[in-house]
C-alpha positions as CSV (number, residue, x, y, z in Angstrom):
1,X,2.1,-18.5,3.9
2,X,5.7,-18.1,4.6
3,X,7.1,-15.1,6.6
4,X,8.5,-13.7,3.5
5,X,5.3,-13.9,1.6
6,X,3.5,-12.4,4.6
7,X,5.7,-9.3,4.7
8,X,5.5,-9.0,0.9
9,X,1.7,-9.0,0.9
10,X,1.7,-6.6,4.0
11,X,3.9,-4.1,2.2
12,X,2.1,-4.6,-1.0
13,X,-1.3,-3.9,1.0
14,X,0.1,-0.8,2.6
15,X,1.2,0.6,-0.8
16,X,-2.3,-0.1,-2.2
17,X,-4.0,1.5,0.6
18,X,-1.6,4.6,0.4
19,X,-2.4,4.8,-3.3
20,X,-6.1,4.6,-2.8
21,X,-6.5,6.4,0.3
22,X,-3.7,9.0,0.8
23,X,-1.6,9.7,-2.2
24,X,-1.9,13.2,-3.7
25,X,-2.2,11.7,-7.3
26,X,-5.4,10.1,-6.4
27,X,-6.8,12.9,-4.4
28,X,-9.0,14.4,-7.3
29,X,-10.7,11.1,-7.6
30,X,-11.3,10.8,-3.9
31,X,-12.6,14.5,-3.7
32,X,-15.5,13.3,-6.1
33,X,-16.7,10.7,-3.6
34,X,-19.2,11.3,-0.9
35,X,-17.7,12.5,2.4
36,X,-18.4,9.1,4.0
37,X,-16.4,7.2,1.4
38,X,-13.6,9.7,1.5
39,X,-13.4,9.3,5.2
40,X,-13.5,5.6,4.8
41,X,-10.7,5.3,2.2
42,X,-8.5,7.8,4.2
43,X,-8.6,5.3,7.2
44,X,-6.0,2.7,7.2
45,X,-7.7,0.7,9.8
46,X,-11.0,0.8,7.8
47,X,-10.2,0.4,4.1
48,X,-6.8,-1.1,4.9
49,X,-8.6,-4.2,6.2
50,X,-10.4,-4.7,2.9
51,X,-7.0,-4.0,0.9
52,X,-5.4,-6.7,3.0
53,X,-8.3,-9.1,2.5
54,X,-8.1,-8.5,-1.2
55,X,-4.4,-9.3,-1.3
56,X,-4.8,-12.3,0.8
57,X,-7.8,-13.7,-1.2
58,X,-5.5,-13.1,-4.4
59,X,-2.8,-15.1,-2.7
60,X,-5.1,-17.9,-1.7
61,X,-6.5,-18.2,-5.2
62,X,-3.5,-17.5,-7.3
63,X,-0.2,-17.6,-5.1
64,X,2.3,-17.3,-7.8
65,X,0.4,-14.5,-9.6
66,X,-0.2,-12.5,-6.3
67,X,3.4,-12.7,-5.4
68,X,4.5,-11.4,-8.9
69,X,1.9,-8.5,-8.5
70,X,2.9,-7.8,-4.9
71,X,6.6,-7.2,-5.7
72,X,6.3,-3.8,-7.3
73,X,3.9,-2.6,-4.7
74,X,6.2,-3.9,-1.8
75,X,9.2,-2.4,-3.5
76,X,7.5,0.9,-3.9
77,X,6.7,0.8,-0.2
78,X,10.5,0.2,0.6
79,X,11.4,3.2,-1.7
80,X,9.0,5.4,0.0
81,X,10.2,4.6,3.6
82,X,13.9,4.8,2.6
83,X,13.2,8.2,0.9
84,X,11.4,9.4,4.0
85,X,14.3,8.3,6.2
86,X,16.8,10.0,3.9
87,X,14.9,13.2,3.9
88,X,14.6,13.4,7.6
89,X,18.2,12.5,8.2
90,X,19.6,14.6,5.4
91,X,21.3,13.3,2.2
92,X,24.9,12.4,3.1
93,X,26.1,13.1,-0.4
94,X,25.3,16.9,-0.1
């Protein structure tokens, strides 16, 4: 695994965990889960490990497909981080 692919998979795994365990859009689905599952999914150290393991397994089994699938998730992470920085610093265009 090259450093580029490592970063790509790491960013994709972060976005996947964020979608499953922290995003508002999936909150109604998480609310229907037992409390223990809700707590597990909300923990990046807990569920995040399994998300990373899934991405790594996908990369091992199908490197080209996993890289292709990871790009939108990694790009979404970059957009989220940049938007957060912009919001905290203020929009220079305003």
